[in-house]
C-alpha positions in Angstrom: -22.7 27.6 -23.3 -19.8 27.9 -20.5 -22.0 30.1 -17.8 -25.1 27.7 -18.0 -27.2 28.3 -14.8 -26.6 25.7 -12.1 -30.2 24.3 -12.4 -29.1 23.4 -15.6 -26.1 21.6 -14.7 -28.2 20.0 -12.2 -30.3 18.3 -14.5 -27.1 17.4 -16.9 -25.3 15.4 -13.7 -28.4 13.9 -12.9 -31.9 14.4 -10.6 -29.1 13.6 -7.7 -26.6 15.6 -8.8 -26.4 18.3 -5.5 -26.8 15.5 -3.2 -24.1 13.0 -1.9 -25.9 9.7 -3.2 -27.6 7.7 0.1 -28.1 11.2 2.0 -31.8 12.1 3.0 -32.6 15.3 4.5 -33.8 15.1 8.0 -36.2 17.8 9.4 -34.0 17.7 12.8 -30.8 18.2 13.0 -28.4 15.4 12.8 -25.8 14.6 15.4 -22.4 13.8 14.5 -22.5 10.2 14.5 -20.7 8.0 17.5 -20.0 4.9 16.2 -19.9 1.5 18.6 -17.3 0.6 20.2 -16.7 -3.3 19.7 -13.0 -4.2 20.7 -11.5 -6.6 18.2 -7.9 -8.1 18.9 -5.3 -7.6 15.3 -2.5 -10.1 16.2 0.7 -10.0 15.2 4.0 -11.6 16.5 5.3 -8.2 17.3 2.6 -7.2 19.0 -1.2 -7.7 19.7 -3.9 -4.1 19.1 -7.2 -3.8 20.2 -9.4 -2.2 17.3 -12.6 -0.9 18.3 -13.9 -0.2 15.1 -12.7 -3.2 13.0 -16.5 -4.3 12.6 -16.8 -1.6 9.7 -15.0 -3.7 7.6 -17.2 -5.6 5.3 -15.6 -7.0 2.1 -19.3 -7.4 0.2 -20.7 -4.0 0.9 -23.6 -5.0 2.1 -23.6 -5.0 6.3 -26.8 -2.9 7.1 -24.9 -1.6 10.1 -22.2 -0.8 8.4 -24.2 1.3 5.1 -26.4 2.7 8.2 -22.9 4.1 9.6 -21.8 5.5 7.1 -25.4 7.0 5.6 -25.7 8.9 9.1 -21.7 10.6 8.4 -22.9 11.4 4.9 -26.3 12.9 6.2 -24.3 14.9 8.7 -22.1 16.2 6.2 -24.8 17.1 4.0 -26.5 19.1 6.8 -23.0 21.1 7.6 -22.6 21.9 3.7 -25.7 22.8 3.7 -24.8 25.5 5.5 -22.6 27.1 2.6 -24.9 25.5 -0.7 -24.9 28.8 -2.4 -20.9 28.9 -2.3 -20.8 25.5 -3.6 -23.3 26.3 -5.8 -21.0 29.4 -7.0 -18.0 27.5 -7.5 -19.6 25.0 -9.6 -20.6 27.0 -11.6 -17.2 28.6 -12.0 -15.0 25.7 -12.2 -17.3 24.4 -14.9 -17.5 27.3 -16.5 -13.7 27.3 -17.3 -14.1 24.6 -19.7 -14.5 24.5 -23.0 -17.0 21.7 -23.4 -17.3 20.5 -27.6 -13.6 20.1 -27.0 -11.6 17.8 -29.0 -7.6 16.5 -28.5 -4.9 16.7 -31.4 -5.3 13.6 -33.8 -2.2 11.4 -33.9 -1.8 9.4 -36.7 -1.0 5.8 -37.3 -1.4 4.1 -40.4 -4.4 4.8 -42.6 -6.4 6.5 -39.6 -5.8 9.8 -37.2 -7.4 9.1 -33.6 -8.7 11.7 -31.7 -10.5 12.6 -28.9 -14.0 14.4 -28.3 -16.2 15.7 -25.5 -19.5 17.2 -26.1 -21.3 20.4 -24.7 -23.3 19.1 -21.8 -21.9 15.3 -22.3 -19.6 13.8 -19.0 -18.0 11.2 -21.0 -15.1 11.0 -24.3 -15.9 10.2 -27.4 -13.0 8.0 -29.0 -13.0 8.5 -32.9 -11.1 7.6 -36.0 -10.6 9.3 -39.2 -9.5 8.0 -42.2 -6.9 9.5 -43.8 -7.6 8.5 -47.3 -11.5 9.6 -47.3 -11.5 11.9 -44.2 -14.6 9.4 -43.0 -15.1 10.1 -39.1 -15.5 6.9 -37.1 -16.9 6.5 -33.3 -15.2 4.0 -32.0 -16.5 4.1 -28.9 -19.0 6.4 -27.4 -18.7 6.6 -23.9 -21.6 8.8 -23.1 -24.1 6.3 -24.4 -22.4 3.6 -22.7 -22.7 5.4 -19.8 -25.8 5.9 -20.1 -28.0 4.7 -16.7 -25.0 3.5 -15.3 -24.0 5.2 -11.4 -20.6 4.8 -12.1 -18.9 4.1 -15.5 -15.2 4.1 -16.7 -13.4 3.2 -19.8 -10.2 1.8 -18.3 -8.3 1.2 -21.7 -8.8 0.5 -25.0 -6.8 -1.1 -28.2 -7.5 -1.2 -32.1 -6.7 -4.4 -33.5 -3.8 -4.4 -36.0 -6.1 -5.0 -39.1 -8.2 -1.8 -37.7 -11.2 -4.2 -37.9 -11.9 -4.5 -34.1 -11.8 -2.9 -30.5 -11.0 -4.6 -27.5 -12.2 -2.0 -24.2 -12.2 -2.9 -20.5 -15.1 -1.0 -18.8 -15.4 -0.5 -15.0 -19.2 0.0 -13.5 -18.7 0.2 -9.8 -15.2 1.8 -9.6 -13.7 -1.0 -7.9 -11.3 -1.9 -10.9 -12.1 -4.8 -11.7 -12.8 -4.6 -15.5 -14.8 -6.6 -18.2 -13.3 -6.4 -21.6 -15.1 -7.0 -24.7 -14.5 -6.5 -28.2 -16.3 -4.6 -30.9 -16.9 -4.8 -34.5 -15.9 -1.6 -36.0 -17.1 -1.9 -38.9 -21.2 -2.6 -37.5 -20.9 -1.6 -34.4 -22.0 -4.4 -32.4 -20.0 -6.4 -29.9 -19.0 -10.0 -30.3 -20.2 -12.6 -27.9 -16.2 -13.1 -26.4 -16.9 -10.9 -22.8 -13.8 -11.2 -20.7 -14.4 -10.8 -16.7 -12.5 -10.2 -13.7 -9.8 -8.6 -16.0 -7.2 -5.6 -15.6 -7.7 -3.1 -18.0 -4.3 -3.8 -19.7 -4.6 -5.3 -23.1 -2.3 -6.3 -26.2 -3.3 -8.4 -30.0 -1.7 -10.6 -32.2 -0.6 -9.3 -35.6 -3.1 -11.2 -36.8 -5.8 -9.9 -35.1 -6.8 -13.0 -33.7 -5.9 -13.6 -30.4 -5.9 -10.7 -27.4 -3.5 -11.3 -24.6 -5.2 -9.8 -20.9 -4.6 -10.5 -17.6 -6.8 -12.6 -15.3 -6.9 -11.0 -11.3 -7.0 -12.9 -8.4 -10.6 -12.8 -6.9 -9.4 -12.0 -3.2 -6.7 -9.8 -3.6 -7.6 -8.4 -7.0 -4.1 -8.7 -8.3 -3.6 -9.6 -11.8 -1.7 -12.8 -11.7 -2.3 -14.7 -14.8 -1.5 -13.9 -18.5 -3.9 -15.5 -20.8 -4.6 -15.4 -24.9 -8.3 -15.6 -25.8 -8.5 -16.7 -29.5 -12.2 -15.0 -31.2 -14.5 -17.0 -31.2 -13.3 -19.9 -28.9 -15.0 -20.1 -25.5 -13.1 -18.1 -22.6 -12.9 -21.7 -20.7 -10.3 -22.6 -23.4 -8.1 -19.5 -22.7 -4.6 -20.8 -22.6 -2.7 -19.9 -19.5 0.6 -18.2 -20.8 2.2 -17.3 -17.9 1.2 -17.0 -13.7 2.9 -14.8 -11.7 3.5 -16.4 -8.1 5.5 -13.6 -6.4 2.2 -11.2 -5.1 4.8 -8.2 -4.5 4.6 -8.1 -8.3 2.1 -5.9 -10.3 1.7 -7.0 -13.6 0.7 -5.4 -17.3 0.6 -6.1 -21.2 0.6 -4.4 -23.9 2.5 -3.7 -27.4 5.9 -2.7 -28.1 5.7 0.6 -29.9 6.3 -0.8 -33.2 3.8 -3.6 -33.0 6.4 -6.4 -33.4 6.0 -7.5 -29.9 3.6 -8.6 -27.3 5.1 -7.0 -23.9 5.1 -8.6 -20.7 5.8 -6.2 -17.9 6.3 -7.6 -14.3 7.6 -5.2 -11.3 7.8 -4.5 -7.7 9.2 -1.7 -6.1 12.4 -3.1 -6.1 12.1 -5.3 -9.3 11.0 -5.8 -12.5 11.5 -7.9 -15.4 10.1 -7.7 -19.2 9.0 -10.8 -21.2 8.1 -10.5 -24.9 6.4 -12.7 -27.5 7.0 -11.9 -31.3 3.1 -10.8 -32.3 3.2 -13.1 -34.9 4.0 -16.1 -33.1 0.5 -15.9 -30.2 1.0 -19.4 -29.4 4.3 -18.8 -28.9 6.2 -18.5 -25.2 7.2 -15.3 -23.9 11.2 -14.8 -23.3 12.8 -12.4 -20.5 14.6 -9.6 -21.7 16.6 -10.3 -18.6 15.7 -12.4 -15.6 14.4 -10.5 -12.5 16.9 -9.7 -9.4 16.5 -7.7 -6.4 17.6 -3.8 -6.6 17.5 -4.2 -10.5 14.6 -2.8 -12.5 14.3 -2.0 -16.0 11.7 -1.0 -18.8 11.9 -1.4 -22.4 10.9 -0.7 -26.1 11.8 -1.8 -29.2 13.1 -0.6 -32.6 14.4 -1.9 -35.1 16.0 -5.5 -34.4 17.1 -4.5 -31.2 15.4 -3.6 -27.6 16.5 0.1 -26.4 16.8 -0.2 -22.0 16.4 2.2 -19.2 17.6 0.9 -16.2 19.2 1.3 -12.7 21.6 -1.1 -13.0 24.9 0.4 -11.8 22.7 3.5 -12.4 20.5 4.8 -9.6 19.1 7.7 -11.4 18.9 5.5 -14.6 21.1 5.4 -17.7 20.1 3.9 -21.2 21.0 0.6 -22.9 20.5 -1.6 -25.9 20.5 -5.3 -27.1 19.9 -7.2 -30.3 16.6 -9.3 -30.3 18.8 -12.5 -30.8 20.8 -11.9 -27.6 17.8 -11.3 -25.2 18.4 -13.2 -21.7 21.6 -12.3 -20.5 21.8 -8.4 -19.4 25.8 -9.1 -19.5 24.9 -8.9 -23.5 23.6 -5.0 -23.1 25.4 -2.3 -24.6 25.7 1.4 -23.1 24.2 4.4 -24.9 23.9 6.9 -22.6 25.8 6.8 -19.2 24.2 7.8 -15.6 24.0 11.0 -14.5 23.9 11.6 -10.7 22.4 14.9 -11.1 19.6 14.2 -14.3 16.8 11.3 -13.3 16.1 9.1 -16.8 11.8 9.0 -16.7 11.1 7.5 -19.6 11.8 7.7 -23.3 10.1 7.4 -26.8 11.4 5.9 -29.9 12.2 7.3 -33.3 13.8 5.6 -36.3 16.8 8.4 -36.5 16.1 9.9 -32.7 15.9 9.0 -29.5 13.5 11.1 -26.6 14.1 11.0 -23.6 11.6 12.3 -20.2 14.2 13.4 -17.8 14.0 15.2 -14.6 16.4 17.9 -13.1 16.4 19.9 -10.3 13.0 19.3 -9.9 11.8 20.0 -13.6 10.6 17.5 -16.3 12.6 18.0 -19.6 13.2 17.0 -22.9 16.6 15.5 -24.4 16.7 14.4 -28.3 19.8 12.4 -29.4 20.6 11.9 -33.1 21.0 7.9 -33.0 24.1 9.0 -35.8 25.5 10.9 -33.5 24.3 11.1 -29.5 26.9 13.9 -28.6 24.5 16.2 -30.4 22.1 16.0 -27.9 19.4 19.3 -27.6 17.1 20.4 -25.2 13.5 21.6 -25.7 13.7 24.8 -23.9 11.7 27.0 -22.0 11.0 30.4 -21.1 9.4 29.9 -17.1 11.0 28.8 -13.9 8.8 26.4 -13.2 6.9 23.8 -15.8 6.4 20.9 -17.3 7.2 19.2 -20.7 7.3 15.6 -21.4 6.8 13.5 -24.6 3.0 13.5 -25.7 1.1 10.7 -28.2 3.6 9.9 -30.8 2.4 6.4 -32.6 4.6 6.2 -35.7 8.5 5.7 -35.1 9.2 6.2 -38.6 8.6 10.4 -38.3 10.9 13.6 -38.0 8.0 15.5 -36.1 8.0 14.8 -32.1 4.7 15.6 -30.4 5.1 17.0 -26.9 3.0 18.9 -24.2 4.3 21.5 -22.2 2.7 23.3 -19.3 3.0 25.1 -16.3 1.0 26.7 -13.1 0.3 29.4 -15.3 0.6 28.2 -18.9 -2.5 26.0 -19.8 -1.8 22.2 -21.4 -0.4 22.5 -24.8 0.9 20.4 -27.6 3.7 21.0 -29.5 5.0 19.6 -32.1 9.0 19.9 -33.2 10.8 18.8 -36.1 13.5 16.6 -35.1 15.7 17.2 -37.8 15.3 21.5 -38.0 13.8 22.2 -35.1 11.1 24.0 -36.4 8.4 24.2 -33.6 4.8 24.5 -34.0 1.8 24.9 -31.3 -0.9 22.6 -32.4 -3.2 23.1 -29.7 -3.6 25.1 -26.3 -6.2 23.9 -23.3 -8.7 26.8 -24.0 -9.4 28.3 -20.7 -13.2 30.1 -20.4 -14.6 32.8 -17.4 -12.4 35.6 -18.8 -8.7 33.8 -17.5 -5.9 35.6 -18.9 -2.3 34.0 -17.6 -1.0 37.4 -17.2 -3.0 37.9 -14.1 -1.0 35.1 -12.5 2.6 34.4 -11.5 4.3 31.1 -11.2 7.7 30.8 -8.0 10.1 28.0 -7.2 11.3 28.5 -4.0 13.6 26.1 -1.8 12.1 25.3 2.2 15.0 24.2 4.1 13.9 21.1 5.8 14.5 20.7 9.4 17.7 17.9 8.7 19.3 20.8 6.3 17.7 19.4 3.1 16.4 21.8 0.3 13.0 21.1 -0.6 11.5 22.2 -3.9 8.1 24.1 -3.8 6.0 25.5 -6.5 4.0 28.3 -5.9 1.0 30.1 -8.2 -0.9 33.4 -7.3 -1.8 36.3 -8.3 0.2 39.3 -10.1 0.7 41.7 -7.5 0.5 39.7 -4.4 2.2 41.0 -1.3 4.4 38.9 0.6 2.9 40.2 3.9 1.7 37.0 6.0 -2.1 38.1 5.4 -2.6 35.2 2.5 -4.5 31.7 2.8 -2.2 29.0 1.6 -3.3 26.1 0.0 -0.3 23.5 0.1 -0.8 20.2 -1.9 1.9 17.5 -1.5 1.9 13.2 -2.1 5.3 11.8 -1.5 5.4 8.2 -2.1 5.9 5.7 -4.3 8.3 7.7 -6.1 5.4 9.5 -7.6 6.3 13.2 -8.2 3.8 16.1 -8.4 4.5 17.7 -11.3 3.6 22.0 -11.5 0.8 21.8 -14.3 -2.0 23.9 -14.6 -5.5 23.3 -13.0 -8.1 25.6 -13.7 -10.2 24.6 -11.0 -7.7 26.0 -8.3 -8.0 29.5 -10.2 -11.1 30.1 -7.9 -8.9 30.1 -4.9 -5.7 31.8 -6.2 -8.7 34.7 -7.6 -9.8 34.8 -3.9 -6.2 35.5 -2.4 -4.9 32.3 -2.3 -1.7 30.9 -2.4 -1.1 27.7 -4.4 1.8 25.7 -3.0 2.9 22.1 -4.6 5.2 20.8 -2.1 7.6 18.8 -3.7 9.1 16.5 -0.1 11.1 13.2 -0.1 8.9 10.0 -1.0 8.3 11.3 -4.8 11.2 11.8 -7.3 12.0 15.1 -8.1 15.0 15.3 -7.1 16.3 12.1 -8.7 16.3 8.7 -7.0 17.6 9.5 -3.9 14.7 11.5 -3.4 12.2 8.4 -3.2 14.2 6.5 -1.2 14.8 9.4 1.6 10.7 8.9 2.0 10.6 5.5 1.9 10.6 2.7 4.4 13.0 3.5 7.6 13.1 6.7 6.4 9.2 7.7 6.1 9.1 10.2 8.3 11.0 12.9 6.4 8.1 12.7 3.9 5.4 14.2 6.8 8.4 16.3 8.3 9.3 17.5 4.9 5.3 18.7 4.6 5.3 20.5 7.6 8.7 22.5 7.5 7.5 23.9 3.8 4.5 25.4 5.5 7.0 26.8 8.0 9.4 28.0 5.7 6.1 29.7 3.8 4.8 31.5 6.7 7.9 32.8 8.1 9.1 33.9 4.5 5.3 35.8 4.7 4.1 34.0 1.7 1.1 32.9 3.9 -0.9 33.4 7.3 0.2 31.1 10.0 -3.5 31.0 10.9 -5.0 30.5 7.2 -3.0 27.5 6.2 -5.4 24.6 4.2 -3.6 21.3 3.4 -4.9 18.8 1.0 -3.6 15.0 0.1 -5.4 11.7 -1.1 -4.3 8.1 -1.2 -1.1 8.1 0.0 -1.4 11.8 0.3 -3.7 11.3 2.6 -1.8 9.2 4.8 0.1 12.8 4.7 -2.4 14.9 5.9 -3.4 12.1 8.6 0.0 12.2 9.8 0.7 15.8 9.8 -2.5 16.0 11.8 -1.5 14.2 14.5 2.3 15.5 14.0 1.4 19.2 14.3 -2.0 19.9 14.6 -1.9 23.9 15.6 -0.3 24.7 12.1 -3.4 24.1 9.7 -6.6 25.4 9.7 -8.3 22.5 7.8 -6.8 19.1 6.2 -8.5 17.7 3.2 -7.9 13.7 3.0 -9.2 12.3 0.0 -9.4 8.3 0.3 -6.5 8.6 2.6 -4.3 5.9 3.5 -4.6 5.7 7.2 -4.6 2.2 9.1 -1.2 1.7 8.2 -0.1 -1.6 10.2 -3.5 -3.4 9.9 -3.7 -3.3 6.4 -0.2 -4.3 5.9 -0.5 -7.0 8.5 -3.7 -8.6 6.1 -2.1 -10.0 2.7 -5.8 -10.7 1.9 -6.4 -6.9 1.2 -5.7 -6.1 -2.7 -2.1 -4.0 -3.3 -0.8 -5.3 0.4 2.0 -7.4 -0.5 2.9 -5.1 -3.3 3.6 -2.7 -0.5 6.5 -4.4 1.5 9.1 -2.3 -0.1 7.6 0.4 0.1 6.2 1.2 3.9 8.1 -2.4 5.0 6.6 -5.9 6.8 5.0 -5.1 9.7 6.0 -8.7 10.3 9.3 -8.0 11.4 9.6 -5.9 14.2 11.8 -3.1 13.0 8.8 -2.1 10.8 6.0 -3.0 12.3 7.3 -0.6 15.0 8.2 2.2 13.1 5.0 1.9 11.2 3.0 2.0 14.0 4.6 5.3 15.2 3.4 7.5 12.4 0.3 5.4 11.3 -2.7 8.3 11.6 -4.9 6.1 13.1 -3.1 4.1 15.7 -1.3 8.0 16.6 -5.1 9.7 17.2 -4.4 11.3 20.4 -6.9 13.5 22.9 -5.3 16.9 21.1 -6.9 19.4 19.5 -6.9 19.0 15.8 -7.8 21.2 12.6 -11.0 20.9 10.9 -11.2 18.3 8.4 -12.4 17.0 5.1 -12.7 13.3 4.9 -13.8 11.4 1.8 -14.1 7.8 0.3 -15.9 5.6 -2.0 -17.3 2.6 -1.0 -16.1 0.5 -4.0 -12.8 1.6 -3.2 -10.0 -1.3 -4.0 -6.5 0.8 -3.3 -7.7 2.1 0.1 -10.9 0.5 1.6 -13.3 2.3 2.8 -13.3 1.6 6.1 -10.0 2.7 6.8 -10.8 6.5 7.1 -14.7 5.5 8.4 -12.5 3.5 11.5 -10.3 7.2 11.8 -12.8 9.5 11.8 -15.2 7.3 14.5 -11.8 7.4 16.5 -11.2 10.9 15.8 -14.7 12.1 17.0 -13.9 10.1 20.5 -10.9 11.6 20.8 -10.1 15.0 19.6 -10.8 17.8 22.6 -11.4 20.8 20.0 -14.5 21.6 18.4 -13.6 22.4 15.1 -15.7 20.2 12.1 -15.1 17.2 11.1 -16.8 15.7 8.3 -17.1 12.1 6.4 -18.6 11.8 2.5 -18.9 8.7 1.4 -19.4 8.5 -2.4 -21.6 5.0 -2.4 -21.5 4.5 -6.1 -17.3 5.2 -6.6 -14.2 3.7 -6.0 -10.9 5.4 -5.6 -10.8 8.1 -7.8 -14.5 9.2 -7.3 -17.2 9.5 -9.5 -16.8 9.0 -13.4 -18.0 12.1 -15.1 -16.7 15.0 -15.7 -18.7 17.7 -14.3 -19.2 15.2 -11.2 -15.4 15.1 -10.6 -15.8 19.1 -10.3 -18.4 19.4 -8.4 -16.4 17.3 -5.6 -13.8 19.8 -6.0 -16.4 22.9 -5.6 -17.1 21.1 -2.5 -13.8 20.9 -1.3 -13.3 24.3 -1.9 -16.4 25.4 -0.5 -15.3 23.9 3.2 -12.4 25.6 2.9 -13.8 28.9 1.9 -16.3 28.2 4.6 -13.6 28.3 7.2 -11.7 31.3 6.4 -14.8 33.3 7.9 -15.0 31.7 11.2 -12.5 31.8 14.4 -10.3 29.1 14.8 
């Protein structure tokens, strides 16, 4: 079944699967679209700028002129892609052919049930299930394939089973814009209740009596979740009680239950500050109380065990430390006591709680590892070991605190995703499941390596590499270099079966762990944001130079890829060092930095001031303008470019890349392909089905491979 021919995959994906939605194939050659220029002044106290393509912004996504332009770009893209359609088809079969289609996750026990996810052969979406431990009876919680039937886009963003196990609340998105609708299904009948919550976040929490549901309402303009409400099942939504309203538009919100289900936990956080408010789940009509009030440059996370809160915080600890406070002493951080001190060489990412143990996900020298501390004797901490130089180990789904078994995930660039469990008392370890990779995969054919590139300021930047065994460092190989480098988000060197399609064709796959992420600790993030953001871009370029100099790659066969803030990276690199790259792929790229950050009506803008800076302040305005890809487009030769977006993207609006491409078309002096593809039914994450996403990866790889046979 894994080697199903492409014609059958087409049937599975739908009649239009082999085409980008909205593209029509014209009989005459399609010319590169040249967008009309209509001068528009973007005003700012720090300087006005004329934007000739501002007209492409249409918040309703209905303007015929805008849609026609996007369709024209799609047609131009498809005409170009038709030239290597056979290669795209082959890659699609190859990438999908590695996937074991009928697959299930390892069941996780909670109470009287075990919960798991199953994918079935030929189906795009998961089925969420549970099994009664006493009877062995399996029950479908949600069959997303049935729920998605007939829809161009469908995603279940979250689901939460009620404490009495009779109900499930689930959040669905039907256009990719992350404006969720929450429904409640009776698991005894399989029918949805009349209760429907619209325009909300995906995060949910239950009261102990299973009669109250806590959710977050979004602002209709900015799409920020700012109103926390309590809904009583069976009551009109209009009667829902406003429990809390976040007035600071730089804060995100989230809600859920503590891991012991004793509390409803409200998380409020910005780039540099956070606050956690809690409410006993058996007192749903009570009021939330802060574990510690918010303060700038003070962040913390918390979970509950027994009669106290365990806290990870950066309070006098840039890399975080672990503290605790009793239930009856919350509200004042002066009452916190330290459990684990700060270590300047170890960054604490998160933790999980067990009755007798604390499991900590931490990062050292850019690698993820797990430390286990017995509560009775923290000095006897131990680490879960690895035999590989580059790997990712992290705690997995552990739904019960009263357990001696810790479940964790393990992966590397050569090791498929694996789920282990280890007995915290005896140390016994057992493999529960390893991702099965079809298509003749043998990990012995591949090698992973960690190298350190020297940035122009002398900083050592870690780089994770993957290549075929027998690879020769002779400067002839093509390179596929990925990075992200923003928000303190670390790029894990985890297994990706799709990238084998490049590695098997002689590519070196590199993940550049550049500044702006958090691979090397909090300072790594601080050195790649605000007025130090340029380090992110120069690190990426310097990694390229290092890999070419060390003969891992040919200088004329370097391909770069990044998405979202990584798309900003691609845009900046294209302006700063275009001659170093054969092609760049920018997925849903954030490229119009200053205009977006000046407009507080756009989703996410105000939350980002501590990431990029507030352009109302001249120092930030000037600095952001100096690297904003759209503003820095100039008359020069650029590498080949493939740019993608989703019409309904709420994270990075479609008009940013649309304007960027339009400006590039008028300014660039080369004859390299510049392609722009808009998914007319999707948002930030692309298409929603697993096979559809793989098809998009195949399209990207085919674009890259098609360029290897062409002279620059």
